[in-house]
C-alpha angles and dihedrals in degrees: 000000000000119000091242096046115113115235097215134016112212120206122220108019090206125058103227122197124185091225120226128162120250093008134108111236129198130211124186130218123195119208120199121195108220095186141070090241134084108261123204122205140190128194123211131180136194090228108042094166091059099048138048118204119200111221102005092178128034151117129267113209120232113288090355138116134225136182131233120200117210114196120198113208118240111281123215096199134038117235120246112273088356090276121147126195096192115123136196129206122202114195123192133188137172112263132197120274111277093017119158133196090272089062093057109096131178090244090067090068098051124103091237092060092077090228124132102250119192122198132201120190118211128191128206119243124191118213114208110248091236091069096053097037094048092052092049091047090058091056095253117156095202136046120206124203130177117252101184107264095002133051122235118216114206118193117218103193140155091281091075091049092048090049091053091049090048091053091050092049091047092051091049092049091049090052092050092046091051091052092048091050091049091050092049091050091049093049091047091052091049091049092051090048091050091050091049091049091048091052090049092052091048091053091049091050091051090052091049092050092049092049091049091052091051092050091049092048092048092049092067093068098067091046093055090045091056091048092051092049090050092052091048091050091049092050093047091049092050091050094048091052089058 
């Protein structure tokens, strides 16, 4: 590898997102290895909570290419003048032969490592939704956007449509699942209430039976008392006749 030869070629040099509110948006980077060596890379961003990079660390094989997908999380507000200050930094370094993503460590990209570390800074560019949606509405398969000195070709294929359908299906399933869970919770509460009411009624019946038994047992005392008084009166009458 010549000293002036660039390790990786990054295309495009701007991360372009067809901005839409409340929607995750993907942008793709293509890395090309210009050498006969394995080249490791690492992607950093100034706003890691806003973006997801897959994979953010990896290896590009000699004279090969690979793709990186950068996903911007759904945004609730549009930036002023559609300008974004977020930045990305792609670092690359020569790796050992046969290296894999597991062999790429953060220490390889430090100045103290002694490695030749190349850096490529990328900025984020928002494309107004009218540009992308108008092109799709006319049946176009490709959307072109200026990138300074070079043009960027963005493919709008069936993958985007299938992703949108998948999101709709997922939202519907989540709604149905929420309703089912609510119905199950309601039925469970009603069942517990019925069991509690049944136990309460059973306890009240037991108390009524016990009270009835006591009243029946206590009613025998007056009856015996009447019988005894009757016998006494009969005996006294018999004695007085004599």
